[in-house]
N, C-alpha and C positions, 0 to 999 in steps of 0.2 A: 444246781438243784440239791446236791449233797450238803453243801454248807448251810443253807437255811434249815434243813432237816436236823443237822447236828446241833445247831444253835437252839432249835426248839426243844430237842431232847435235853440238852444241858440246862436250859431254863426250867423245864418241868422237873428235872431231878433237883435243882437248887430249890425250887418252890416246895417240892414234896419234903425236902429235908428241913424246911423251915428257915433257910438262911436268908430269905428275902424280907423277913420281918424286920422292920426298922426299930431299933432300941436307941432312943436319944442319949441315954446315959452311956451305953456301950460305944456309940458313935463318938461322943465327946471324948471319952477316955482314949479311944483309938487315935483321934486327931491329936490329942495332947502327947500321946506316946510316939506317934510316927510323923507328925506334921511339924516338928520343930523348925527346920529350915524354911518351910513355906510360911509358917507363922511369923518368923523373924522378917522375912521378905515383906509380908503384908503389913506388919507393924511399921516398917520404914517407908513403904510405898504409899499406903492409903492416905495418910494426912496431906501429902503434897502432890499426889498424882494429878488431880484436876487442874490445880494452878500451874503445874509444870507443862501440861498439855496446852493450856491457854497461852502461856508464854511462848511456847514453840510455834503455835499457829500465828500469834501476833508477830513473831520474828519473821516468819515466811511472808506475811502480809507487808512487812517493811521492805522486803526485797523487790516488791512489785512497784512499778512507777505509779505515781499518783495520777488520778484522772481529774482534770480541771472541772470545777463545779458546773460550768456551762455545758461541758460534754456529758456529765452525769445526768443533767436534766434532759438533754437531747436523747441520750441512750435510753433512759427510763421511759420517756414519752413515746419514742419510736418503737421500742420493744413492746410496750403495752398495746399500742395501736396495731402492730403487726400480729400479735398474739390473738387479740380480740377477733379480728377478721380472718385469722388463719392464713395469712399471706406469707407463704414460704419464700417467695421471691424478695419480699421486703425484708424479711429476716436475713436472707442471704446477703443483701446489700448492706444491711446494718453490721453484719459480721466482718465486713471488709473495711470498716472504719478503723482508724488507728488505735482507738482506746477500747474497742469492744471487748477484747479478751482480758485485758487488765480489769475492766469494769466487772465482767462476769466473775473473775477470780476473786476480786475484793468482796463481792457479794457473797460468794460461796464460803469464803473464809470468815466473813462476818456472821453468817448463819451458824457455822461450826462453833465459833467462839460463843455465840449466844446459847447454843445447846450445851456447851461445856459449863457455862455459867449457871445454867438451870439445874445442874446436878446438885449443887449445894444450896439451892434456894428452898425456903420453907414450903411445905406442902401439907395437904390433908393426910397423906400417908405418913407412916413412921419414917424418920430420916433414912434408915438403911433401905427400906422398901422403895422410897422415892429415888434414892441414889442408884439403886439397881435398875429401876425402870428408865431413868434419865440417861444413865451410862449406856444402856442397851440401845436407846435411840441415837446417841452420839455414834456408837459403833456402826449402826446400820446406815446412818446418814453421812458418814465420813467419805463414802464413795463419791458423793456429789462434788466435794472439794477436790478429790483426786482427779475426777474427770475434767473439772474446770482448770486444774493445774496442768494437766496433760495438753489440753487445748491451748492454753496460754504458752506453754513451753514450745509447742510446735510452731505457733505464730512467732515467738521470740527467736527461734532458731533461723527463721527465714527473713530476718531483717538485719540491717546494718545501721548502727552498731547494736549488738545484743544488749539487753538489760542485765541478764543473768549469765554468769559464766557456766560452762558445762558442769564444773564441779559443784557449784552452788545449786544448780538445777537438780543434780543427783541427790544431794544432801536433803534439800527441801522435799523432794518427792518421797524419799525414804521416811522422812519424819511423818508426812501425811499418811503414807501407807502403814505406819505402825500405830496409828490412832486406834483402829478397831481392836488390834491385839492388846494394846495398853488398857483399853476399856474393858476387855474381857477379863484381864487380870484384876482390874479394879472391882469388877462384879464378883469374881470369886472371893476376893478378900473381904468385900462387904457382906457377902452371903454368910461367910464364916462368923460374922458378928451377930447374926440372928439367933444363934443357939448358945 
């Protein structure tokens, strides 16, 4: 109870002092004066960040076994039928097929790659605004690829032989877990180009 009150008092003092007024010229000068290392990081990161993420996701996708085309058709058809009627038992049976988890993961990684690709696509928004919006979507939707990867990993650990080594699993999972943070840094760097 004391902390919110103290924060409110500090905010009112700062506002009364006039320090909350934003001066774009002063803000730009402060960024140039104090933001040297961050600016250098952004200058090196921003041009290649999206392509590096796409390559990393593609590399992970290459570690997963391919799903034969006839199995892809079967899984897509059965999954759709089970979803339309809300048949949980049918979905449960489908999840026990040998290629279900690799199919799900390939789909999740494909959607993530498509989202990453959209960051640099033309839009009605200005390029930085579109990039910020698209990168925010990537950051928020990366969790679906992470969940699919965790499901796949659990399935893979319980079969013989495994497709992925334990070390590769840890590396790939950490790469997917870093996507949201990488996109947050990309957003910060892109926002700096707006002023």
